[in-house]
C-alpha positions as CSV (number, residue, x, y, z in Angstrom):
1,M,-62.1,-162.0,-11.0
2,K,-58.8,-160.3,-11.4
3,C,-57.7,-157.4,-13.6
4,C,-56.0,-158.5,-16.8
5,K,-53.5,-155.6,-16.7
6,C,-52.3,-155.5,-13.0
7,N,-53.8,-158.7,-11.7
8,A,-55.6,-156.9,-8.9
9,A,-58.7,-158.4,-7.3
10,L,-62.0,-157.0,-8.6
11,T,-65.6,-157.0,-7.3
12,R,-68.9,-157.1,-9.3
13,Q,-69.5,-153.5,-8.6
14,D,-66.2,-152.2,-10.0
15,K,-66.5,-150.4,-13.3
16,V,-62.8,-149.3,-13.3
17,C,-59.9,-151.2,-11.8
18,P,-59.1,-149.6,-8.4
19,S,-55.4,-150.3,-8.9
20,C,-54.6,-149.2,-12.4
21,G,-57.7,-147.4,-13.5
22,M,-58.4,-149.6,-16.5
23,P,-62.1,-149.6,-17.7
24,L,-63.6,-153.1,-17.1
25,K,-66.7,-153.0,-19.4
26,A,-65.0,-154.6,-22.4
27,Y,-63.0,-157.0,-20.2
28,R,-66.1,-158.3,-18.4
29,R,-67.7,-158.8,-21.8
30,L,-64.7,-160.9,-23.0
31,V,-64.8,-163.0,-19.8
32,H,-68.5,-163.5,-20.3
33,M,-68.0,-164.7,-23.9
34,A,-65.1,-167.0,-22.7
35,N,-67.4,-168.6,-20.1
36,S,-70.1,-169.0,-22.8
37,Y,-67.6,-170.9,-25.0
38,Y,-66.6,-173.0,-22.0
39,N,-70.2,-174.0,-21.3
40,T,-70.6,-174.9,-25.0
41,A,-67.5,-177.1,-24.8
42,L,-68.9,-178.9,-21.7
43,E,-72.2,-179.7,-23.6
44,C,-70.2,-180.9,-26.6
45,A,-68.1,-183.2,-24.4
46,K,-71.2,-184.7,-22.8
47,R,-72.5,-185.5,-26.3
48,K,-69.1,-187.1,-27.2
49,D,-68.5,-184.3,-29.6
50,L,-64.8,-183.9,-28.7
51,S,-63.9,-182.1,-31.9
52,G,-66.6,-179.4,-31.3
53,A,-65.4,-179.2,-27.6
54,I,-61.8,-178.6,-28.7
55,M,-62.9,-175.8,-31.1
56,A,-65.0,-174.1,-28.4
57,L,-62.2,-174.4,-25.8
58,E,-59.7,-172.9,-28.2
59,Q,-62.0,-169.9,-28.7
60,C,-62.5,-169.6,-24.9
61,L,-58.7,-169.6,-24.2
62,Q,-58.1,-167.0,-26.9
63,L,-60.5,-164.7,-25.1
64,N,-59.4,-165.5,-21.6
65,K,-56.1,-167.4,-21.3
66,R,-56.5,-167.5,-17.5
67,Q,-59.7,-169.6,-17.6
68,T,-58.2,-172.6,-15.8
69,S,-61.4,-174.7,-15.9
70,A,-61.5,-174.5,-19.7
71,R,-57.7,-175.3,-19.8
72,N,-58.2,-178.3,-17.5
73,L,-61.0,-179.7,-19.7
74,Y,-58.9,-179.0,-22.8
75,G,-56.0,-181.0,-21.3
76,L,-58.4,-183.8,-20.4
77,I,-59.8,-184.1,-23.9
78,L,-56.3,-184.0,-25.5
79,F,-55.1,-186.7,-23.1
80,R,-58.2,-188.8,-24.0
81,L,-57.2,-188.5,-27.7
82,G,-53.6,-189.4,-27.1
83,E,-52.1,-185.9,-27.2
84,F,-50.1,-186.5,-24.0
85,G,-47.6,-183.7,-24.4
86,R,-50.1,-181.0,-25.2
87,A,-52.3,-182.2,-22.3
88,A,-49.4,-181.9,-19.9
89,R,-48.7,-178.4,-21.2
90,Q,-52.3,-177.2,-20.6
91,W,-52.3,-178.5,-17.0
92,K,-48.9,-176.9,-16.3
93,L,-50.2,-173.6,-17.6
94,S,-53.3,-173.9,-15.3
95,M,-51.0,-174.5,-12.3
96,R,-49.0,-171.4,-13.2
97,F,-52.0,-169.1,-13.7
98,D,-53.8,-170.3,-10.6
99,P,-51.6,-172.0,-8.0
100,E,-54.5,-172.2,-5.5
101,D,-56.6,-174.4,-7.9
102,H,-55.4,-177.9,-7.2
103,R,-57.6,-179.5,-9.9
104,A,-54.9,-179.2,-12.6
105,E,-52.3,-180.6,-10.3
106,E,-54.5,-183.6,-9.5
107,L,-55.1,-184.3,-13.2
108,Y,-51.4,-184.0,-14.0
109,Q,-50.3,-186.3,-11.1
110,K,-53.0,-188.8,-12.0
111,A,-51.8,-188.9,-15.6
112,F,-48.1,-188.5,-15.3
113,G,-47.2,-189.0,-11.7
114,N,-46.3,-192.6,-12.1
115,R,-43.0,-193.0,-13.9
116,T,-44.1,-196.3,-15.5
117,D,-47.1,-194.6,-17.1
118,L,-44.9,-191.6,-18.2
119,A,-42.5,-194.0,-19.9
120,R,-45.4,-195.8,-21.5
121,F,-46.8,-192.6,-23.0
122,R,-43.4,-191.6,-24.3
123,D,-43.0,-195.0,-25.8
124,L,-46.4,-194.7,-27.5
125,A,-45.5,-191.3,-28.9
126,S,-42.1,-192.7,-30.1
127,K,-43.8,-195.6,-31.9
128,Y,-46.3,-193.4,-33.6
129,N,-43.5,-191.1,-34.8
130,L,-41.6,-194.1,-36.2
131,A,-44.7,-195.3,-37.9
132,L,-45.4,-191.9,-39.4
133,Q,-41.8,-191.8,-40.7
134,S,-42.1,-195.3,-42.1
135,A,-45.3,-194.5,-43.9
136,K,-43.7,-191.4,-45.4
137,D,-40.8,-193.6,-46.6
138,G,-43.2,-196.1,-48.1
139,A,-42.6,-198.9,-45.6
140,L,-46.3,-199.4,-44.9
141,D,-46.0,-202.9,-43.4
142,L,-43.5,-201.7,-40.8
143,A,-45.7,-198.7,-40.1
144,Q,-48.7,-201.1,-39.6
145,I,-46.7,-203.1,-37.0
146,Q,-45.8,-200.0,-35.0
147,L,-49.4,-198.7,-35.1
148,K,-50.8,-202.0,-34.1
149,N,-48.7,-202.0,-31.0
150,V,-49.8,-198.5,-30.2
151,L,-53.5,-199.1,-30.7
152,E,-53.4,-202.4,-28.7
153,E,-52.2,-200.3,-25.7
154,Y,-54.2,-197.2,-26.4
155,P,-57.2,-197.7,-28.8
156,H,-58.3,-194.1,-28.6
157,Y,-55.0,-192.6,-29.9
158,A,-56.6,-190.5,-32.5
159,K,-53.7,-189.8,-34.8
160,A,-52.5,-193.4,-34.7
161,A,-56.0,-194.7,-35.5
162,K,-56.5,-192.5,-38.5
163,L,-53.1,-193.2,-39.9
164,M,-53.7,-196.9,-39.5
165,A,-57.1,-196.6,-41.2
166,L,-55.5,-194.7,-44.1
167,I,-52.9,-197.4,-44.6
168,C,-55.5,-200.1,-44.4
169,L,-57.6,-198.3,-47.0
170,K,-54.6,-198.1,-49.3
171,Q,-54.0,-201.8,-48.8
172,Q,-57.7,-202.6,-49.3
173,D,-58.0,-204.0,-45.8
174,Y,-61.4,-202.4,-45.2
175,A,-62.4,-204.6,-42.2
176,R,-59.3,-203.6,-40.2
177,A,-59.9,-199.9,-41.1
178,C,-63.4,-200.1,-39.6
179,R,-62.1,-201.9,-36.5
180,V,-59.5,-199.3,-35.6
181,L,-61.8,-196.4,-36.3
182,T,-64.7,-197.7,-34.2
183,P,-63.2,-197.1,-30.7
184,L,-62.2,-193.5,-31.8
185,L,-65.7,-192.7,-33.1
186,E,-67.3,-194.1,-29.9
187,I,-65.6,-191.3,-27.9
188,N,-65.5,-188.6,-30.6
189,T,-68.6,-188.9,-32.8
190,T,-67.8,-185.7,-34.9
191,D,-64.2,-186.4,-36.0
192,T,-64.7,-185.5,-39.7
193,L,-61.6,-187.3,-40.9
194,A,-62.3,-190.5,-39.1
195,Q,-65.9,-190.4,-40.3
196,Y,-64.7,-189.9,-43.9
197,Y,-62.3,-192.9,-43.6
198,M,-65.1,-195.0,-42.1
199,E,-67.5,-194.1,-44.9
200,E,-64.9,-195.0,-47.5
201,A,-64.2,-198.3,-45.8
202,I,-67.9,-199.2,-45.6
203,K,-68.5,-198.2,-49.2
204,E,-65.5,-200.1,-50.6
205,G,-65.9,-203.1,-48.2
206,G,-69.3,-204.1,-49.6
207,R,-71.8,-206.4,-48.1
208,F,-69.2,-208.9,-46.8
209,L,-67.6,-206.3,-44.6
210,E,-69.2,-207.5,-41.4
211,E,-68.2,-211.1,-42.0
212,E,-64.6,-210.1,-42.6
213,I,-64.6,-208.1,-39.4
214,E,-65.9,-211.2,-37.5
215,I,-63.3,-213.5,-39.1
216,Q,-60.5,-211.1,-38.2
217,E,-61.7,-210.9,-34.6
218,E,-62.0,-214.7,-34.2
219,Q,-58.6,-215.2,-35.8
220,E,-56.9,-212.8,-33.3
221,E,-58.8,-214.4,-30.4
222,R,-57.5,-217.8,-31.4
223,E,-53.9,-216.5,-31.7
224,R,-54.1,-215.1,-28.2
225,Q,-55.5,-218.3,-26.7
226,E,-53.4,-220.8,-28.7
227,V,-50.9,-222.6,-26.5
228,I,-48.3,-225.0,-28.0
229,I,-47.6,-228.0,-25.6
230,P,-44.6,-230.0,-26.7
231,P,-45.0,-233.8,-26.6
232,Y,-43.5,-235.8,-23.7
233,N,-42.6,-239.5,-23.8
234,E,-41.7,-241.1,-20.5
235,K,-38.9,-243.7,-20.6
236,N,-39.0,-246.5,-18.1
237,E,-35.6,-248.0,-18.7
238,L,-33.1,-246.2,-16.4
239,L,-30.0,-247.6,-18.1
240,H,-31.2,-246.5,-21.5
241,D,-31.8,-243.0,-20.1
242,F,-28.3,-242.9,-18.5
243,L,-26.6,-244.0,-21.7
244,C,-28.5,-241.4,-23.7
245,I,-27.6,-238.7,-21.3
246,A,-23.9,-239.7,-21.1
247,G,-23.6,-239.9,-24.9
248,G,-25.3,-236.6,-25.3
249,L,-22.9,-234.9,-22.8
250,L,-19.9,-236.4,-24.6
251,L,-21.0,-235.3,-28.0
252,G,-21.9,-231.9,-26.6
253,I,-18.4,-231.5,-25.1
254,L,-16.7,-232.5,-28.3
255,A,-18.9,-230.3,-30.4
256,C,-18.2,-227.3,-28.1
257,M,-14.4,-227.9,-28.3
258,F,-14.1,-228.3,-32.0
259,L,-17.1,-226.5,-33.5
260,V,-18.8,-224.1,-31.1
261,F,-15.9,-222.4,-29.3
262,P,-14.0,-221.3,-32.4
263,S,-17.1,-220.0,-34.1
264,V,-18.2,-218.2,-30.9
265,R,-14.8,-216.6,-30.6
266,Q,-14.9,-215.4,-34.2
267,R,-18.4,-214.2,-33.8
268,M,-17.5,-212.2,-30.7
269,I,-14.6,-210.6,-32.6
270,D,-16.9,-209.7,-35.5
271,E,-19.6,-208.3,-33.1
272,N,-17.0,-206.1,-31.3
273,N,-15.7,-204.7,-34.6
274,A,-19.3,-204.1,-35.7
275,Q,-20.1,-202.4,-32.4
276,I,-17.0,-200.2,-32.7
277,M,-18.1,-199.1,-36.2
278,S,-21.7,-198.6,-35.0
279,I,-20.5,-196.4,-32.1
280,G,-18.5,-194.3,-34.5
281,D,-21.4,-193.9,-36.9
282,N,-23.7,-193.0,-33.9
283,L,-21.2,-190.4,-32.8
284,S,-21.1,-188.8,-36.2
285,A,-24.9,-188.9,-36.4
286,K,-25.1,-187.3,-32.9
287,E,-22.7,-184.5,-33.9
288,V,-24.9,-183.8,-37.0
289,E,-28.0,-183.8,-34.8
290,I,-26.4,-181.5,-32.3
291,M,-25.5,-179.0,-35.1
292,S,-29.0,-179.2,-36.4
293,L,-30.5,-178.6,-32.9
294,E,-28.1,-175.7,-32.4
295,S,-29.3,-174.2,-35.7
296,K,-33.0,-174.7,-34.7
297,L,-32.3,-173.2,-31.3
298,S,-30.8,-170.1,-32.9
299,D,-33.9,-169.8,-35.2
300,L,-36.2,-170.2,-32.3
301,T,-34.3,-167.6,-30.3
302,D,-34.7,-165.1,-33.2
303,E,-38.3,-166.0,-33.5
304,L,-38.8,-165.5,-29.7
305,K,-37.1,-162.1,-29.9
306,Q,-39.4,-161.0,-32.8
307,T,-42.4,-162.2,-30.9
308,Q,-41.4,-160.3,-27.8
309,E,-40.9,-157.2,-29.9
310,K,-44.4,-157.6,-31.4
311,L,-45.8,-158.2,-27.9
312,E,-44.0,-155.1,-26.6
313,G,-45.7,-153.2,-29.4
314,Y,-49.0,-154.1,-28.0
315,T,-48.4,-154.1,-24.2
316,G,-45.5,-151.7,-23.8
317,T,-45.6,-148.1,-22.5
318,N,-46.3,-146.7,-25.9
319,G,-48.0,-149.8,-27.3
320,V,-51.5,-150.4,-28.7
321,M,-53.1,-151.4,-25.3
322,S,-51.6,-148.3,-23.7
323,A,-53.0,-146.0,-26.4
324,Y,-56.5,-147.5,-26.2
325,T,-56.4,-147.3,-22.4
326,N,-55.3,-143.7,-22.3
327,L,-57.9,-142.7,-24.9
328,I,-60.7,-144.4,-22.9
329,R,-59.4,-142.8,-19.6
330,A,-59.3,-139.4,-21.3
331,M,-62.9,-139.7,-22.5
332,N,-64.1,-140.9,-19.1
333,Y,-62.4,-138.0,-17.4
334,F,-63.7,-135.5,-19.9
335,V,-67.3,-136.7,-19.5
336,A,-66.8,-136.4,-15.7
337,Q,-65.5,-132.8,-16.3
338,D,-62.1,-133.7,-14.8
339,Y,-60.2,-131.8,-17.5
340,L,-56.8,-132.0,-15.8
341,N,-56.7,-135.8,-15.8
342,A,-58.4,-135.9,-19.2
343,S,-55.6,-133.7,-20.7
344,S,-52.9,-135.7,-18.9
345,A,-54.2,-139.0,-20.2
346,F,-54.7,-137.6,-23.7
347,T,-51.2,-136.1,-24.0
348,A,-49.7,-139.4,-22.9
349,I,-51.0,-141.1,-26.1
350,D,-48.5,-142.1,-28.8
351,V,-50.3,-140.9,-31.9
352,N,-48.5,-143.4,-34.2
353,A,-49.2,-146.4,-32.0
354,V,-52.5,-147.4,-33.6
355,S,-53.4,-147.1,-37.3
356,D,-57.0,-148.2,-37.0
357,S,-59.4,-145.8,-38.7
358,E,-62.1,-146.0,-36.0
359,Y,-59.4,-145.3,-33.3
360,I,-58.0,-142.3,-35.3
361,A,-61.6,-140.9,-35.6
362,A,-62.1,-141.2,-31.9
363,Y,-58.7,-139.6,-31.2
364,N,-59.4,-136.7,-33.5
365,M,-62.8,-136.2,-31.9
366,M,-61.3,-136.1,-28.4
367,N,-58.5,-133.8,-29.6
368,E,-61.1,-131.4,-31.0
369,K,-63.2,-131.5,-27.8
370,L,-60.1,-130.7,-25.6
371,H,-59.0,-127.8,-27.9
372,S,-62.6,-126.4,-28.1
373,D,-63.8,-126.8,-24.6
374,G,-61.2,-128.5,-22.4
375,I,-58.4,-126.0,-22.9
376,D,-60.5,-123.1,-21.8
377,Q,-61.7,-125.0,-18.8
378,L,-58.1,-125.8,-17.8
379,F,-57.0,-122.2,-18.2
380,N,-60.0,-120.8,-16.2
381,Q,-59.4,-123.3,-13.4
382,G,-55.6,-122.5,-13.4
383,Y,-56.3,-118.8,-13.3
384,S,-58.9,-119.2,-10.5
385,L,-56.3,-121.1,-8.5
386,F,-53.7,-118.4,-9.1
387,K,-56.0,-115.8,-7.7
388,K,-56.4,-117.9,-4.6
389,Y,-52.6,-118.1,-4.3
390,K,-52.6,-121.8,-4.9
391,Y,-49.6,-121.5,-7.3
392,D,-48.6,-125.2,-7.4
393,E,-52.1,-126.4,-8.3
394,A,-52.5,-123.5,-10.8
395,V,-49.2,-124.6,-12.6
396,N,-50.6,-128.1,-13.1
397,Y,-53.6,-126.8,-15.0
398,L,-51.6,-124.2,-17.0
399,Q,-49.0,-126.8,-17.9
400,E,-51.7,-129.0,-19.5
401,C,-52.8,-126.0,-21.5
402,V,-49.4,-125.6,-23.2
403,K,-49.2,-129.3,-23.8
404,L,-52.4,-129.1,-25.8
405,K,-51.6,-125.8,-27.4
406,P,-47.8,-125.2,-27.5
407,D,-48.3,-121.5,-28.6
408,Y,-50.6,-120.5,-25.7
409,V,-48.7,-117.4,-24.8
410,E,-51.1,-116.4,-22.0
411,A,-50.6,-119.7,-20.2
412,Y,-46.8,-119.3,-20.4
413,Y,-47.2,-115.9,-18.9
414,W,-49.2,-117.1,-15.9
415,I,-47.0,-120.1,-15.3
416,G,-44.0,-117.7,-15.1
417,L,-46.0,-115.5,-12.8
418,C,-46.8,-118.5,-10.5
419,Y,-43.2,-119.3,-10.1
420,Y,-42.3,-115.7,-9.6
421,N,-44.8,-115.3,-6.8
422,K,-43.5,-118.6,-5.2
423,G,-40.0,-117.1,-5.2
424,D,-38.5,-119.5,-7.8
425,K,-37.1,-116.7,-10.0
426,E,-34.9,-119.0,-12.1
427,T,-37.9,-121.1,-13.3
428,A,-40.0,-118.0,-13.7
429,K,-37.3,-116.5,-15.9
430,T,-37.6,-119.4,-18.3
431,Y,-41.3,-118.8,-19.0
432,L,-41.3,-115.0,-18.8
433,Y,-38.2,-114.8,-21.2
434,K,-40.0,-117.3,-23.5
435,V,-43.0,-114.9,-23.8
436,Q,-40.7,-111.9,-24.5
437,K,-38.5,-113.7,-27.0
438,E,-41.1,-115.8,-29.0
439,Y,-44.1,-113.5,-28.7
440,P,-42.6,-110.0,-28.6
441,D,-45.7,-108.3,-30.1
442,S,-48.2,-109.7,-27.6
443,V,-49.6,-107.8,-24.6
444,F,-48.2,-110.5,-22.3
445,A,-44.7,-109.8,-23.6
446,S,-45.0,-106.2,-22.4
447,R,-46.3,-107.4,-19.0
448,A,-43.5,-109.9,-18.7
449,R,-41.0,-107.2,-19.5
450,D,-42.3,-105.1,-16.6
451,I,-41.7,-108.0,-14.2
452,M,-38.4,-109.5,-15.5
453,P,-37.1,-107.6,-18.5
454,Y,-35.3,-109.9,-21.0
455,D,-31.7,-108.9,-21.7
456,E,-30.1,-111.1,-24.4
457,Q,-26.5,-110.0,-23.5
458,T,-27.0,-110.8,-19.8
459,E,-28.5,-114.2,-20.7
460,T,-25.6,-115.0,-23.0
461,T,-23.0,-114.1,-20.4
462,T,-24.8,-116.2,-17.7
463,A,-25.0,-119.2,-20.0
464,Q,-21.2,-119.0,-20.7
465,Q,-20.4,-118.8,-17.0
């Protein structure tokens, strides 16, 4: 198992990622739910419930996109139903997420490694697209021819089978509708649309439906087995054969000279002219297509940019995920009484990153806890470290105090005193002057004045220099 944030290797005992510090309880729960959906998909696939398996796998991959076993099974089911492009994409994603798992590579090579098979799948998809366009244009007979060719090569092509069944229902060819849907329902018994078409065909076909199916099957079998053998009459007289051949050759030569050659020449000229016009039309069509594709590319580029911006809003430095992570880390550190890290994680949160009411309630509760208990603990620890002459460590605690409470004058005073004792007079001046200028009536302003008295005229002169 690997961390979803930094991809570091995790063990079963880890409750927090050792690399990035992300809590793993919720992530482990998501992985468990994803595995549960994957097991459900496996059971559905064994029962030939491919539609249910697809729904379970989609849920699984939404929860854990790196579940390569689920993605491999998803690709296998899509390939089985004729979704060749989507299947290839799933296997490629599996190879990218887990290069060491060779199962996806084996499936991809077995399905698309042969160029002949790849060309065949592309041809099937092209024929289906042509059939779909023909059906939209009202050319149902042309669509049927294309779909028949597709289903003869791949009977389980789900989209082609359902489109063919729909056309057959419209043309009242209920027997053929049942025949094209049967192979699909044999491998996917829960395809609701195919079941609906089958029920309609059975209901409308009546009691003679089975007979019509048998008649169609027998007719197609005869068409496949029928062979036309031309008659042959053997001639025994050699002279008669010779004269017939010679006469035929002579007539053929004369016909070619006076009839065939001129017509062939004219036909070649017409074909060349037509070809030239066709090339010109094709060039114009290609130019229009290129312009259309460029427009689509521009739209897709804008859409990608918007998607990346939205994703950055979730996963960026000040995104939703960062806000949730910092809040959880702050709570964990606070419970462990590590007030320095709790304050550091809390002050790193972008308040406006998340608008969820439950998150805001948790944020306000944590803010109240830090201001009521945490800030005093931070100050006490910083003051204790100051007395032990550990000025650098004391500054870290006192700085967190002023982050939580910007008007904490006592913390400013002790920060300045830490730098003063370290010998960093310039930095000390910043904090001690701040106490004297912004909080002149406080007791700490009087103390700061005794150490480094604030002189506005001297400070102005120094700033100008």
